[in-house]
C-alpha positions as CSV (number, residue, x, y, z in Angstrom):
1,A,0.0,0.0,0.0
2,T,1.2,3.5,-0.9
3,P,1.4,5.9,2.1
4,Y,-1.3,8.6,2.1
5,A,1.3,11.4,1.6
6,A,2.8,9.8,-1.5
7,K,-0.6,9.3,-3.1
8,N,-1.9,12.7,-2.3
9,R,0.9,15.1,-2.9
10,T,0.0,18.5,-4.2
11,R,2.1,19.4,-7.2
12,I,3.0,23.0,-7.9
13,P,2.9,23.6,-11.7
14,S,6.2,24.2,-13.4
15,A,7.1,27.6,-14.8
16,D,6.0,26.4,-18.3
17,A,2.4,26.0,-17.0
18,W,2.2,29.7,-16.3
19,E,2.9,30.9,-19.9
20,N,-0.8,31.6,-20.7
21,V,-2.3,31.8,-17.2
22,S,-3.2,35.2,-16.0
23,S,-3.9,34.3,-12.4
24,M,-3.3,31.4,-10.0
25,T,-6.4,29.3,-10.8
26,V,-5.4,26.3,-12.9
27,G,-3.4,23.1,-12.3
28,F,-3.1,23.4,-8.5
29,P,-5.3,20.9,-6.6
30,S,-6.1,22.2,-3.2
31,Q,-9.1,22.4,-0.8
32,V,-9.2,26.2,-1.1
33,P,-8.2,27.4,-4.6
34,Y,-5.6,30.2,-5.1
35,D,-7.8,32.3,-7.5
36,W,-8.4,35.9,-6.5
37,E,-12.1,35.5,-6.0
38,T,-11.6,32.8,-3.4
39,R,-8.7,34.5,-1.6
40,R,-10.5,37.8,-1.5
41,R,-13.2,36.4,0.8
42,Y,-10.5,35.8,3.5
43,L,-8.7,39.1,3.0
44,D,-8.4,41.2,6.2
45,L,-5.9,43.9,5.6
46,P,-4.4,45.9,8.6
47,F,-4.8,49.1,6.5
48,P,-7.3,50.3,3.9
49,Q,-6.5,49.4,0.3
50,S,-5.9,53.2,-0.3
51,E,-2.8,52.9,2.0
52,Y,-1.3,50.3,-0.2
53,D,-2.3,52.2,-3.4
54,G,-0.5,55.3,-1.9
55,R,2.6,53.2,-1.2
56,L,2.7,51.9,-4.8
57,R,2.2,55.5,-6.2
58,K,5.3,56.7,-4.2
59,V,7.4,53.8,-5.3
60,R,6.3,54.1,-9.0
61,K,7.0,57.8,-8.9
62,A,10.6,57.1,-7.9
63,M,10.8,54.3,-10.5
64,D,9.6,56.7,-13.2
65,E,12.1,59.4,-12.2
66,K,14.9,56.8,-12.5
67,G,13.7,55.3,-15.7
68,V,12.9,51.9,-14.2
69,G,10.3,49.9,-16.0
70,A,9.8,47.3,-13.3
71,L,11.0,46.7,-9.8
72,L,11.9,43.3,-8.4
73,I,11.5,43.3,-4.6
74,F,13.0,40.2,-3.0
75,G,12.5,39.0,0.6
76,D,12.1,35.9,2.7
77,S,10.8,34.8,6.1
78,G,13.9,36.2,7.8
79,D,13.3,39.7,6.4
80,P,9.9,40.2,4.7
81,G,9.7,44.0,5.4
82,D,9.7,45.4,1.8
83,I,7.3,42.7,0.5
84,L,5.0,43.1,3.5
85,Y,5.1,46.9,3.2
86,L,3.9,46.8,-0.4
87,S,1.7,43.7,-0.6
88,N,0.9,42.6,3.0
89,F,2.3,39.2,2.0
90,L,4.2,37.5,4.8
91,P,6.3,34.7,3.2
92,F,7.5,31.8,5.3
93,G,9.9,31.0,2.4
94,R,11.3,33.1,-0.4
95,A,9.2,35.6,-2.3
96,A,9.4,38.3,-4.9
97,V,7.1,41.1,-5.7
98,L,7.4,42.2,-9.3
99,L,6.1,45.8,-9.6
100,P,5.7,47.1,-13.1
101,L,5.6,50.9,-13.7
102,S,2.0,50.8,-14.8
103,E,0.6,47.3,-14.6
104,A,-0.7,45.3,-11.6
105,P,2.0,43.8,-9.3
106,Q,2.5,40.1,-8.9
107,I,4.0,37.8,-6.2
108,I,6.2,34.8,-7.1
109,T,7.0,32.6,-4.2
110,D,8.2,29.1,-3.2
111,A,6.5,29.6,0.2
112,V,3.7,27.1,-0.4
113,L,2.9,24.7,2.4
114,H,0.8,21.7,1.4
115,G,-0.4,23.7,-1.6
116,E,-3.0,25.5,0.4
117,P,-3.4,29.3,0.4
118,I,-4.4,29.4,4.0
119,N,-1.2,27.6,4.9
120,S,1.0,29.8,2.6
121,Y,-0.6,33.1,3.6
122,A,-1.8,33.8,0.1
123,W,-5.1,35.1,1.6
124,M,-3.2,37.9,3.4
125,T,-2.3,39.8,0.2
126,W,-4.4,42.1,-1.9
127,V,-2.1,41.3,-4.9
128,Q,-4.2,39.3,-7.3
129,E,-1.4,37.7,-9.3
130,F,0.0,35.0,-6.9
131,R,2.3,32.5,-8.5
132,P,3.8,29.6,-6.5
133,V,6.8,27.7,-7.7
134,H,8.7,24.7,-6.5
135,H,11.5,25.3,-4.0
136,S,14.0,25.4,-6.9
137,A,16.3,28.2,-7.8
138,E,16.0,27.4,-11.5
139,E,12.2,27.4,-11.4
140,F,12.0,30.6,-9.3
141,A,14.4,32.4,-11.7
142,E,12.4,31.1,-14.7
143,A,9.1,32.4,-13.3
144,I,10.7,35.8,-12.6
145,S,12.3,36.1,-16.0
146,R,9.2,35.1,-17.9
147,S,7.2,37.8,-16.0
148,I,9.9,40.4,-16.7
149,L,10.2,39.5,-20.3
150,K,6.4,39.5,-20.7
151,L,6.4,43.1,-19.4
152,G,9.0,44.2,-21.8
153,A,10.8,46.4,-19.2
154,K,14.1,47.7,-20.5
155,K,15.4,48.6,-17.0
156,V,14.6,46.5,-13.9
157,G,15.5,47.7,-10.4
158,L,16.3,45.3,-7.6
159,V,15.3,45.7,-3.9
160,G,16.5,43.1,-1.4
161,R,19.7,42.1,-3.2
162,D,21.1,41.0,0.2
163,K,18.2,38.5,0.5
164,L,18.5,37.1,-3.0
165,P,20.2,33.7,-2.8
166,M,23.2,33.4,-5.1
167,S,21.6,30.2,-6.7
168,I,18.6,32.2,-7.8
169,W,20.7,35.2,-9.0
170,E,23.0,32.9,-11.0
171,A,19.9,31.3,-12.7
172,L,18.2,34.7,-13.2
173,A,21.0,37.0,-14.4
174,P,21.6,35.5,-17.8
175,R,17.9,35.6,-18.6
176,V,17.2,39.2,-17.9
């Protein structure tokens, strides 16, 4: 007999699975889906949405002044400050917020426990685009680079360089 855990593992889709997916809704079996409409029901922000909108406006103004088309904000459970400040997402693993100059932000994270949004704090963020990846530097870098390339940003800023593992940087740098 196969142990329960081996038969019922939740599989996080590979980066290729995200090519034509606009939000986290497909290919991720879970008791509570990751789509925005489901997560939104559990959302309880510590500040009004207008506070987060104001924070984004300030960051985007600085981006525009410096000619930055997108900002990659990296953090982890040891230091989630920048990610938490902009998105209210508190990762228990690694996470990145990709903030385009004029489009909606997105979160890419390997902080997915049992494939459930409740366990991975996906319900804590107002950011609609929430993309989990395996705990793999290659897959994390692939998801980030696909998102950056899709945006077409010519100049990408980086916040949290000291939190970005070398393994992810080495996989990401040649792609962007």
